[in-house]
C-alpha positions in Angstrom: 0.4 0.3 0.2 3.3 2.7 1.0 3.9 2.5 -2.8 0.6 2.5 -4.8 -0.1 6.0 -2.7 4.0 7.4 -3.0 3.4 6.5 -7.1 0.2 8.7 -6.2 2.0 10.9 -4.4 4.5 11.0 -7.1 2.5 10.6 -9.9 0.2 14.7 -8.6 4.3 16.1 -8.1 5.2 15.6 -11.5 1.4 16.8 -12.5 1.7 19.7 -11.3 5.3 21.0 -11.7 3.9 20.9 -15.6 1.4 22.8 -15.0 3.2 25.4 -13.0 6.1 25.4 -16.0 2.9 26.2 -18.5 1.1 28.6 -16.3 4.6 30.5 -16.5 5.1 30.1 -19.7 1.7 31.4 -21.4 2.1 35.0 -18.3 5.3 35.6 -19.6 3.4 35.6 -22.9 0.4 37.9 -21.8 2.5 39.9 -20.4 4.8 40.2 -23.6 1.8 40.7 -25.3 0.2 43.1 -23.0 3.8 45.6 -22.6 3.4 45.2 -26.3 -0.2 46.4 -27.1 0.7 49.4 -24.4 3.8 50.8 -25.4 2.3 51.1 -29.3 -1.3 52.9 -27.4 0.1 54.9 -25.3 4.7 55.1 -25.7 6.6 57.4 -25.8 9.1 57.3 -28.8 13.3 59.1 -29.0 16.2 57.8 -29.5 18.9 55.6 -28.3 22.1 55.4 -29.4 23.6 51.2 -30.1 25.5 50.4 -27.0 26.5 46.9 -28.2 25.0 44.1 -30.8 25.6 40.7 -30.2 24.5 36.9 -31.1 24.3 34.2 -29.3 23.1 30.8 -29.5 19.5 29.7 -27.6 19.8 25.9 -27.8 21.6 23.8 -30.7 19.6 24.8 -33.8 18.8 28.7 -33.3 20.7 32.1 -32.8 19.4 35.0 -30.9 20.6 38.5 -31.4 20.7 41.5 -28.7 21.2 44.5 -28.8 21.9 46.7 -25.5 20.8 51.1 -26.1 21.3 53.6 -24.8 18.6 56.3 -24.1 19.6 59.7 -24.5 17.3 61.7 -22.8 16.9 59.6 -19.6 20.6 58.4 -19.2 19.2 54.2 -19.3 20.9 51.0 -20.9 19.0 48.3 -21.7 19.7 45.0 -23.5 16.8 44.3 -25.6 16.3 40.3 -28.3 15.8 41.1 -31.4 15.4 39.7 -34.6 18.1 38.8 -36.9 17.0 40.5 -39.4 17.1 43.8 -37.4 20.0 42.5 -36.2 21.5 42.9 -39.8 20.0 46.1 -40.2 22.9 47.3 -37.9 25.6 44.7 -37.5 27.1 44.3 -41.3 29.9 41.5 -41.3 30.3 40.9 -37.4 31.1 44.3 -36.6 28.4 46.9 -36.2 28.7 50.8 -34.9 28.5 51.8 -31.5 26.3 54.9 -31.3 24.4 54.5 -34.1 21.0 55.4 -33.3 18.3 53.0 -32.8 14.2 55.1 -32.4 12.6 53.5 -28.3 9.2 53.3 -27.7 9.0 53.4 -23.5 6.4 54.4 -21.3 6.3 57.7 -19.7 5.2 56.0 -15.6 7.9 53.1 -16.6 11.1 53.5 -18.4 12.0 49.9 -18.5 8.8 48.9 -20.2 10.2 49.8 -24.0 11.0 48.1 -26.9 13.1 49.2 -30.1 10.9 50.8 -32.9 10.9 48.2 -35.4 9.8 45.6 -32.7 7.0 46.1 -31.8 4.2 43.6 -33.0 7.1 41.3 -34.2 6.0 38.7 -31.3 7.4 35.3 -33.9 11.0 35.3 -34.3 13.3 32.5 -32.4 15.0 33.7 -29.0 11.9 34.7 -25.8 9.6 35.9 -28.1 5.9 35.2 -26.7 5.3 33.2 -30.0 8.0 30.6 -28.6 7.1 31.2 -24.8 3.7 30.9 -25.8 4.2 27.4 -27.5 5.9 26.2 -25.0 3.4 27.0 -22.3 1.3 25.4 -24.9 2.9 22.6 -24.6 3.4 21.7 -21.0 -0.7 22.4 -21.0 -1.0 19.2 -23.9 1.9 17.6 -21.6 -0.5 18.0 -18.1 -3.8 16.9 -20.0 -2.2 14.1 -21.1 -1.0 12.8 -18.0 -4.4 14.0 -16.3 -5.6 11.4 -19.2 -3.4 8.5 -18.9 -4.4 8.2 -15.2 -7.5 8.0 -15.4 -7.5 5.8 -17.8 -5.0 3.1 -15.5 -7.6 4.0 -12.8 -10.8 3.1 -14.3 -9.2 -0.1 -15.4 -8.1 -1.0 -12.2 -11.7 -0.6 -10.1 -13.1 -4.1 -10.8 -16.7 -3.6 -12.0 -20.2 -3.3 -10.3 -21.7 -6.6 -10.9 -25.9 -6.4 -8.8 
């Protein structure tokens, strides 16, 4: 009996972990899209200077791209994930010109909520994008449902049929 109850606890634990990962990734997607909409509707456009452009490996198959941009008006620097096309707009032959101007949109209430203007509405790119986060969240939600279905079927098959 102890072995059966520890199996149930383990199943509940792993189902909970999968559900939490799903909720976390879907929340990240929601936050990214909500910030994008806020920036589009209420954002303030300013010029910034490109301080650093970096290409990095996200996993075996994909490469991510990021910029470090200094806001000229606020004396604040922030890092942004960007698309490959935007990256190579400013980087040529793996070199970039420092202090190159780039337009940024930020919220006047919170300047940490910001993006390069060219990134507004861009949700489908590799890296930490709303599309990738949402896709992972949906996969984990499906995995959670399949795990529950499997446990339910196991429970149904282990029950003895009622005979009057």
